[in-house]
C-alpha positions as CSV (number, residue, x, y, z in Angstrom):
1,M,0.0,0.0,0.0
2,S,1.4,3.4,-1.0
3,S,1.8,6.2,1.5
4,P,-1.2,8.6,1.6
5,G,-0.8,11.5,-0.8
6,L,2.1,10.0,-2.7
7,E,0.2,8.3,-5.5
8,R,0.7,11.0,-8.1
9,W,4.3,12.1,-7.2
10,D,7.4,10.7,-8.8
11,V,8.9,9.8,-5.4
12,D,12.3,8.7,-6.7
13,R,13.0,11.7,-8.9
14,P,12.9,15.0,-7.0
15,I,14.5,18.3,-8.2
16,V,16.9,19.3,-5.5
17,V,17.9,23.0,-5.6
18,D,21.3,23.1,-4.0
19,V,21.9,26.7,-3.0
20,A,23.5,29.0,-0.4
21,P,21.1,31.5,1.2
22,R,21.0,34.9,-0.5
23,S,21.8,33.4,-3.9
24,G,18.4,33.7,-5.5
25,S,16.8,30.5,-4.2
26,N,13.3,32.0,-3.9
27,L,13.5,33.3,-7.5
28,L,14.4,29.9,-8.8
29,R,11.7,28.3,-6.8
30,V,9.1,30.7,-8.2
31,V,10.4,29.9,-11.7
32,L,10.1,26.2,-11.2
33,N,6.7,26.5,-9.6
34,A,5.5,28.3,-12.7
35,H,5.9,25.0,-14.5
36,P,2.6,23.1,-14.4
37,E,4.3,19.7,-13.9
38,C,6.5,20.7,-11.1
39,Y,6.2,21.6,-7.4
40,I,9.3,22.9,-5.4
41,A,8.9,23.3,-1.7
42,S,10.7,25.8,0.4
43,G,13.6,24.8,2.6
44,S,13.1,23.4,6.1
45,A,15.4,22.9,9.1
46,L,13.1,20.2,10.4
47,V,13.4,17.5,7.7
48,G,17.1,16.9,8.2
49,L,16.4,16.0,11.8
50,I,13.7,13.4,11.1
51,A,14.1,12.1,7.5
52,G,17.2,10.2,8.1
53,A,19.2,11.6,5.2
54,E,22.0,12.8,7.4
55,Q,22.3,9.8,9.7
56,A,25.4,7.7,9.8
57,W,25.1,4.3,8.3
58,A,26.9,2.5,11.1
59,P,24.2,2.7,13.8
60,L,21.5,2.1,11.2
61,R,23.3,-1.2,10.1
62,D,23.5,-2.2,13.8
63,L,19.7,-1.6,14.2
64,L,18.9,-3.5,11.0
65,A,21.0,-6.5,12.2
66,Q,18.8,-6.7,15.3
67,E,15.5,-6.7,13.4
68,Q,13.3,-9.8,13.8
69,P,12.7,-11.9,10.6
70,E,9.2,-10.5,10.1
71,T,10.5,-6.9,10.2
72,A,13.9,-7.5,8.5
73,R,14.9,-4.8,6.0
74,R,17.8,-4.3,3.7
75,E,19.6,-0.9,3.3
76,E,17.8,-0.5,0.0
77,D,14.5,-0.9,1.8
78,L,15.5,1.7,4.4
79,L,16.5,4.2,1.6
80,A,13.1,3.6,-0.1
81,A,11.4,4.5,3.2
82,V,13.5,7.6,3.5
83,R,12.6,8.7,0.0
84,A,8.9,8.2,0.7
85,F,9.2,10.2,3.9
86,H,10.9,13.0,2.1
87,C,8.3,13.1,-0.6
88,A,5.5,13.1,2.0
89,F,7.2,15.7,4.1
90,W,7.4,18.2,1.2
91,T,4.2,17.5,-0.7
92,T,1.5,16.9,2.0
93,T,1.1,20.6,2.8
94,P,-1.6,23.0,1.6
95,E,0.8,24.8,-0.8
96,P,0.6,22.5,-3.8
97,A,-3.2,22.9,-3.9
98,A,-2.9,26.6,-3.3
99,L,-0.5,26.9,-6.3
100,G,-2.9,24.9,-8.5
101,K,-0.5,21.9,-8.8
102,S,-3.1,19.2,-9.6
103,R,-1.1,18.3,-12.7
104,A,2.2,18.2,-11.0
105,S,4.1,14.9,-10.6
106,R,7.6,16.2,-10.2
107,W,8.5,17.5,-6.7
108,G,11.5,19.0,-5.1
109,F,12.9,21.2,-2.4
110,L,15.5,23.8,-1.6
111,D,18.6,22.4,0.1
112,Y,20.6,25.0,2.1
113,T,22.7,22.5,4.1
114,P,26.5,22.2,3.6
115,P,27.9,18.9,2.1
116,P,27.8,16.1,4.6
117,P,31.1,14.4,5.7
118,P,31.9,11.1,4.1
119,S,30.6,9.2,7.2
120,R,27.1,10.5,6.6
121,V,24.5,9.6,4.1
122,S,24.1,12.2,1.4
123,L,21.0,13.2,-0.5
124,R,22.6,11.7,-3.6
125,Q,22.7,8.3,-1.9
126,V,19.1,8.6,-0.9
127,F,18.0,9.9,-4.3
128,P,20.3,8.5,-7.1
129,R,17.7,9.5,-9.7
130,A,17.3,13.1,-8.4
131,R,18.1,16.1,-10.6
132,F,20.4,18.4,-8.7
133,V,20.3,22.1,-9.7
134,A,22.7,24.6,-8.1
135,L,22.2,28.4,-8.3
136,V,25.5,30.3,-7.8
137,R,25.9,34.0,-7.1
138,D,29.1,36.1,-6.7
139,G,30.3,35.3,-3.2
140,R,30.9,39.0,-2.4
141,D,27.2,39.7,-3.3
142,V,26.1,36.8,-1.1
143,V,28.1,38.3,1.8
144,A,26.6,41.8,1.2
145,S,23.1,40.5,0.9
146,W,23.5,38.2,4.0
147,L,24.7,41.1,6.1
148,A,21.7,43.2,5.0
149,N,19.3,40.3,5.7
150,W,21.3,38.3,8.2
151,Q,18.5,37.2,10.5
152,L,16.5,35.5,7.8
153,A,19.6,34.1,6.1
154,A,21.0,32.7,9.3
155,F,17.7,31.0,10.1
156,R,17.7,29.1,6.8
157,S,21.3,28.0,7.0
158,G,21.7,27.3,10.7
159,L,24.4,29.9,11.0
160,S,24.0,32.6,13.6
161,Q,27.1,34.5,13.1
162,R,26.9,38.0,11.7
163,S,30.4,37.9,10.3
164,P,31.5,38.4,6.7
165,T,34.2,35.8,6.9
166,E,31.9,33.2,8.5
167,V,29.5,33.7,5.6
168,A,32.3,33.5,3.1
169,R,33.5,30.2,4.6
170,F,29.9,28.8,4.3
171,W,29.6,30.0,0.7
172,V,32.9,28.4,-0.2
173,Q,31.9,25.1,1.5
174,K,28.6,25.1,-0.3
175,T,29.8,26.3,-3.7
176,A,33.3,24.8,-4.1
177,A,31.9,21.3,-3.6
178,L,29.7,21.5,-6.7
179,D,30.3,18.8,-9.3
180,E,29.2,20.1,-12.7
181,S,29.2,16.6,-14.1
182,T,26.2,15.7,-11.8
183,T,24.7,19.1,-11.1
184,L,23.3,21.7,-13.4
185,V,25.0,24.9,-12.3
186,L,23.1,28.1,-13.1
187,K,24.4,31.6,-12.3
188,L,22.0,34.0,-10.7
189,E,23.4,36.8,-12.8
190,Q,22.6,35.0,-16.1
191,L,19.1,34.1,-14.9
192,A,18.4,37.7,-14.0
193,D,19.9,39.1,-17.3
194,S,17.1,39.2,-19.9
195,S,19.7,38.6,-22.7
196,T,20.7,35.2,-21.2
197,R,17.6,34.2,-19.4
198,R,16.0,32.1,-22.1
199,A,19.1,30.0,-22.5
200,S,19.3,29.5,-18.8
201,L,15.6,28.4,-18.6
202,E,16.0,26.1,-21.6
203,R,19.0,24.4,-19.9
204,L,17.0,24.1,-16.7
205,A,14.0,22.5,-18.4
206,A,16.2,20.1,-20.3
207,W,18.2,19.1,-17.2
208,C,15.1,18.5,-15.2
209,E,13.6,16.4,-18.0
210,L,10.7,18.8,-18.4
211,P,9.2,20.4,-21.5
212,F,9.6,24.2,-21.8
213,P,6.1,25.3,-20.9
214,P,4.1,28.3,-22.3
215,T,3.9,29.5,-18.7
216,W,7.6,30.3,-18.8
217,E,7.4,32.6,-21.9
218,P,6.4,35.6,-19.8
219,L,9.4,35.0,-17.5
220,V,11.7,35.4,-20.5
221,T,10.6,39.0,-20.7
222,A,10.2,39.8,-17.0
223,L,10.9,37.9,-13.8
224,P,8.2,37.7,-11.1
225,W,8.2,40.0,-8.1
226,I,12.0,40.4,-8.0
227,N,14.1,43.4,-8.7
228,S,16.3,42.0,-11.4
229,E,18.3,45.2,-11.7
230,K,19.2,45.0,-8.1
231,Q,20.2,41.3,-8.5
232,L,22.4,42.2,-11.5
233,R,24.1,45.0,-9.7
234,A,27.3,44.2,-7.9
235,R,26.1,45.4,-4.6
236,W,29.3,44.4,-2.9
237,R,31.0,47.4,-4.5
238,S,28.9,49.8,-2.5
239,D,28.0,47.6,0.6
240,L,31.5,46.2,1.5
241,D,34.4,48.4,2.4
242,S,38.0,47.6,1.6
243,R,38.7,46.0,5.0
244,A,35.7,43.6,4.6
245,L,36.8,42.7,1.0
246,A,40.4,42.1,2.2
247,A,39.1,39.8,5.0
248,L,37.0,37.8,2.4
249,E,40.1,37.3,0.2
250,R,41.9,35.8,3.2
251,V,39.2,33.1,3.6
252,H,40.6,29.8,2.3
253,G,39.2,29.0,-1.1
254,F,37.2,32.2,-1.5
255,V,39.3,33.7,-4.3
256,A,39.7,30.4,-6.0
257,T,36.0,29.8,-6.0
258,L,35.3,33.3,-7.4
259,E,37.7,32.5,-10.2
260,R,36.3,29.1,-10.9
261,F,32.8,30.6,-11.6
262,G,34.1,33.6,-13.5
263,Y,33.6,36.3,-10.9
264,R,37.2,37.5,-11.1
């Protein structure tokens, strides 16, 4: 018997938006939710605590070894249960109905968490068929935007420090780990720029194995409820002073990550 509410969702194939806070995650979520076949939930600090995706395998194996024959499970069975839980967690809310998602079968969510250590189970292990999409923004702009909105950003990431270097370390940890062979990497600046937006949206649809819908045509001309000019502007030039910029450049990997993604 399938889990209640999961019948129409493609449980094994979510779209996971891998993103650091203040990098345009809500914009990409709105864009994906404008697709009639897709529903992307917001991030949650709760799911990582109860869905099992970040648990170490060692104690789970010990528990499985103690199961009685009538309740015995393989690791594959456990992963299937975790997948079903994730799907139920994100989709059994009022939001899909409020967004008119009766046709949607593809689901997904925003992932603000840093990469897990090797001893932990990763989302890629839980969802080998997932489509991972990363949205990258100039790390200096991420820091500037974070400091201007630090309370909201810290809540989403679990960080509580109002420190440019702490934010920079988190951005490097999240961004430098991206594997472009298994993840579609989009740049916020290209998505916000009307001259490159269609190409970015076409890449997004193709990667997620979705058709380019008529509902995306208006987005090619104008993005929804977001000040794209502000997103395009290098706000770090006005918001960060020379001392803050120098401190960022001393963060291990920061300059190298800027260079990797063409920001320097």
